N, C-alpha and C positions, 0 to 999 in steps of 0.2 A: 554261636557263642557257646562255649563249653564251660561248665563249672567243675573244677578239679580240686580235690583236697590236697593239703600239704603232703600227704602220703602218696599222691599220684592216683588216687581213686576217682573215677568219673562219677560225678554226683548228679548230673543232668545237664540240660542246655536248652537252646532255642535254635530253630532252623528258620531261615528266611531266604527269599530269593536274592541272588547276587546281583552285582551291577550289570553283568552281561545279560542275564535272564530278564531283568527289568527293562533294559534298553530294547532288547529284542521283542519283548511283549508289546511295548509301546509302538514300535514300528509295525508289528504284525497286526495289531488291533486298530490301526488308524490308516485310513486311505491317504492322509496328507503327510504322514511321517515316514521316513525311510531309515534304514539302519545306518548308524554313524559310527565312526571310529571312536573308541573310548580312550581318550587321553585326558590328563588333568587340564580342565579348562582354566584359562587365565581369569576371565571375569566370572563372578558368581552369578551376575545377571547378564545373560547372553544378549547379543544384539542381532542374532539371526537364528534360524531354526536349529542349525547344527550346534551352535554354542549353547542354546537353551536346552537342547536335549542332553548335551554333555554335562552341563551344570546340574541339571535335574538328576541325572543318573549318578554322577560321581558324588556331588555334595549331598544329595538325598540319601544315598547309601551310607555315607559317613554319618549323617544324622541318625539313621536307623541303627547303626552299630553303637554310636554314643548312647542312644536311648536304651538299647538292650543292656549294655554294660552298666549303665546307671541303675536300671531296675534290678539287675542281678546283684549289684552291690547292696541295694536296699534289702533284698531278700536273703542275703548271705547268712544272716543269723539263723535262719531256718535250716541252713545246710551244715551248720557246725561252727559258725563264728570264725575264730582265729585259725581254725584248721583248714580253712579254704584259701 
């Protein structure tokens, strides 16, 4: 997430692992999980391992982005208020 002023100046940001990195890490660090294709899962609550991994990766990443954006908006006054 980048914070950019109305003038186009980079003010700062936050770096987090992406969907693919998170999914790959889960598969690499667990003997029971394998790499899955990342597609938008139909159910939020999966009924099998693949659906559960897809839901966790995709919807979990969406929650991460929502949370970062929300926190950036709360902090935006410290970056210049309406200029951001």
